[in-house]
N, C-alpha and C positions, 0 to 999 in steps of 0.2 A: 172899518174898510180895509185897513192895512193887513189885519189878521186874516180877513176873508181872501185877500189877494194871495197871502202866503199859503192858504189851504187849498186853493184851486188847483195848482200844479200837482199836488200830492193826490188829490181826488181824481184828477184826469189820468194820472199814472195808474191808479188802481183800476179805473174803468178800462183803460187800454189793456192792462194785464189780464183782466177778466175776459175781454174780447179775444185776445190772442189765445188764452187757455181754451176758450170755447171752440175756437176755430180748429185748434189742434185736436181736440176731442172728436170733432165732426170728421176731420180728415182721417183720423185713426179708425173711426167706425166704418168709413167708406172704403178703406184699403182692403184688398183681397185677403181673406182669412188665411189662405195658404201661405202668403208671404210672411205672416206673423206666427202662424201655428200649423206646422206640418200635420198635426193630428186631424185638422179639419179638411185636409186634401181628399178629393178634388172639389173645388167650389165652382168650376166652370169647365168648358169644353177642353179636351186634350187633343193636341195635334200629333198624328202619326206621319212623320215625314219619311217617305219611301224613295230610295234611290233607283227605282225601277220604273219602266214604262207601264202605263195603265194597261191592264189586261194580261201582263206577263205573270210568270209563276210567283215571283216575289210579291207582286202587287196583290194577287189573289190571296196569298197567305196572310198578308198584312190586313186586308179588308175583313177577312174571316175572323181574325183575332180581335180586331178593333170592335166589331159588332158585338162579340160575346163579352169581351172585357168591359165594354161600356155599360153593359147591363149590370155587371157585378159592382162596378165603381159608382154607379148612379149618375154618370155624366157621359155624354156622347163623345166618341173619339172619331175625329174626321181625318180624311186622308189628303196629303199633299204629295204629288209626285215631282221629284227633281232628278232628272236623269243626266248622264254625262260622265265621261272619263271612267268608264267601267264601274259606275256606282260610287266612285270616290267623291264626286262633287257633292251629291246629296248627303253622303255620310259626313263630310267635312262640315256641312251646314248644321247637322245635328251636334257635332262636337263643339261648335262655337255658340250654340243656343243657350239661353238661361237654364241653369240647373234647378228649375223649380218644379219639375215633374210634368210640365205641360207640353213638352216635346219628347217624343220617343220614336224609335225606329225598329225595324226588323232587318237584321244583317245576315248575309250569307257567307259562304267561304271566301268569295272574292273580296268583299269589303273589309273583312276583319281578320282574315288569315293569309290569303294569297297576296293581297295588295302590298303589305310591307315586305314581301319576299321579292317583288318585281319592280316596285317603284322606289328608286333611290332617294327621291325627294317627296315622299308622301306627305301631304299637308296636315296629317293628324297622326297621333299615336293610338293604335287600336286598343291598347291596354290602358294607358294612363289617361286618355281623354274621354273615357266612357265609364259609366256605371253599368255593369252587366246585370240585367234584370233576371235572366234565366234562359235556358235552352228551350227552343220550341220543338225541335225534333231533328232527325237525321234523314238524309236522302242519298241517292246514288247518282252516278253518271253512267250512262249506257254506251258501251262500245257496240256500234251497229254497222250494218252493211246492206248493200243491195241484195236482192234475193239470189242473184246469180254469182255473187262473190265466191271465190274459190275456198274460203275458210268458213267454218261454222262455229268455232270456239277458239280459245287462246292457243291451245296446242297446235291446231292446224294452221293458225295465223303465224305462229312462230316458225313452224316448218316451212311455210310458204316464203317467209322473209329470208330464212337461212338458205334457201335454194338459190338466192340471188335475184329473186323476182323483185322488181321495183314496186314498193308499196307506198302509196300516198294516203294520208288521212286528213279529214277536215275537222276543224273546231270552230267555235264562234268567235275566235280572236286570240291574238297573242296575249299570254298571261291568263287565259280563261281556265276555269276548272277542267274543262275538256282537254286543253293542251297538257295540263299537269298530269291528268290521268293517263294520257298516252305516253308521256315522258316516264312515268313510273313503270309502265309496262316495258318500255324499251330498256330502261336502266336495270330492271330486274331480270330480263331474259336475254339481253345482249343483242337484240335485233335492231335494225335501222328502219325507220319510216320517215318519209318526208312530210313535213307539216304544211298544210294549205289553210291559212287563216281566212275566215269569212267575216264579212261585216254584219254580224248578228246571226242569231240562231234560226230565224225564219228563212233567210237566204240560204243558209247551210242545208236546212231540211228540204227546201225546194230543189236545190241542185242534187241532193241525194236521191230524191224521188224521180228526178229527171234523168238520172244515170250519168250526170256530169262528174260525179265523184262516187267512188264505190265503198269507201270506208269512212266512218266519222264517229265523233263522240257527241252525244246529245244529252241534254238534261232529261231526267226521267219523265217529267210532265209532257215534254214534246215527243219523246220516243214511244211512250206507252200506247197511245191510240194507233200509231203507225205500225208498231209490232203486232198489236192485237188484230188489226184488219189485214195483216199479211203483206202490207206494202214494202216493209223492210224486215230484216231479221236481226236479232240481238245475239252478240257473241259472248258478252260478259258484262257484269256490273262492277264498276269501280267503286268500292265501298261494300256495304252489306247488300244482301239480296233485297230487291225492292218489293214492297207489299203489292204494288200494282203489276209487277211482272215476276211473280214468285218462282217461276220455272227457270229463270236466267241465273246461272251460277256466278258467284262473285270471283274476283281475281284470286283471293286466297284459296277458295275451293278448287280453283284450277291451277294451283301451284305457284302463284305469284304472291310472294310474301308482303301483302299490303292489308292492313287491318284498321286503318284510321277512319273514324267517322267523319262524314261531311255534314257539318252542323248548320242549322239555322238558329239564331238566338235573338233576343230582344235587348235593346240598349237604350240608355238615356245619357245625357251629358255627365261628365265626371262631377263629383261633389254633391250628388243628390242626397238629400237628407234621408237618414235611415228609415224613419217611419213611412216616408213616401215610397222608397224602394221596396219596403216590405209589402205595402198595399198593392203595388204594381205586380210584384212577384206572386203574391197570393192570387190576384186576378188572373194572371197568366196560367198558373197551375190549375185553377178552377176551369178555365176555358179549355185547356188540353184534356181535361177529364170529361168534357161534355161529349156525348155520343155523336151528336150531329157534327161537331167540329172534328172529332177524331175520324169520322167517316169521310169527310171532305178532304182532310189532309192525306189520308191513306190513298184516296183516289188520285191525288196529285203525286203519289209516290213518296210521300214524307211519312216516316214513322214518328208519331207524337211521342215525345220523351222529355219530360221536364227534368232539368238539372238546375239546382240553385245557382244564383248569379256568381258568387265567389268561386264556386267549383268550376263553372264554365269558363270564367276568366282565366283560371290556372290552366285549364285544358287548352284554351286559345294560345296562351303564352308558350306552352310546350309545342303545339302544332306549328306555330309560326317559325320556330327554330328549325323544325324538321323540314318544312316546305322551303325555307330559305336554302337549305342544303340541296334540295332537289333542283331549285331554280339555278343555283350556282353551277351544279354539275351539267345542267342542260343549256346553260347560257341564256336563260330567259330573263330579259330586262326590258322594261318600258321606259323610255326617256321622254 
């Protein structure tokens, strides 16, 4: 009996150890494969968190890519919209998300290039806090006017302003790409125009159509149908010629030395495992090669152009420095 009593604790310990070992094996088997093995990614749905309002240009681009990339990856990509603070709120949410490949975003000029130039206390670093998946494409900002505006191109606008005529232009907000494009024009030509910031691009377009303001900068997706139906006219493209308005000459073609691309790109949180980054990058590249995707992007005024993530990250870093100088010279700052 005494010997049996001595053996029981040992046997109980063995049984307990076996139970613990079995439980660990069950838990390990139940854990998401992607957390243990990046090569198995993706094993469940992916979230595309977009810092744009539903129905806007950035939202349309994101949904288009999500649908096509989901087919390549074998998992659906669903959309969440988080607007606010000119897109920086939603972008910050992406920066602080787990770096497991299940949160991605599409960023534009404002979120990843202009924001660090105008926000002294930006809550994220657009280079260090993200893994750049790759470039989506490039687009332009349109300098547009009412049909009866006295100028039809950059040359005649400069001449008008240099006569001493008061010139006002509207943009969709302080620090917007539209304001930067107007500031570039003023800095390169020496003219003066007064900025009228609007609360959003819809309000700006409405007041332009109503004749409450005569000159404005609009994103190409908003400007294209209005120019094509004759409601307004386009004076120049800030950036390259737009595929949706190919007859509108660029700043550079009209003597303004500006040749920087205005890029859209895809991002994930920093520290993303290389095998996952490569899968997302390959899916993005394949999506941009799809004829249907290309056609819809071109209709939005975006020229599809894949650039690998590391190369696009370096381009962003260079452009941030250049736009910071523009902001400094123009006194653009959002506090």
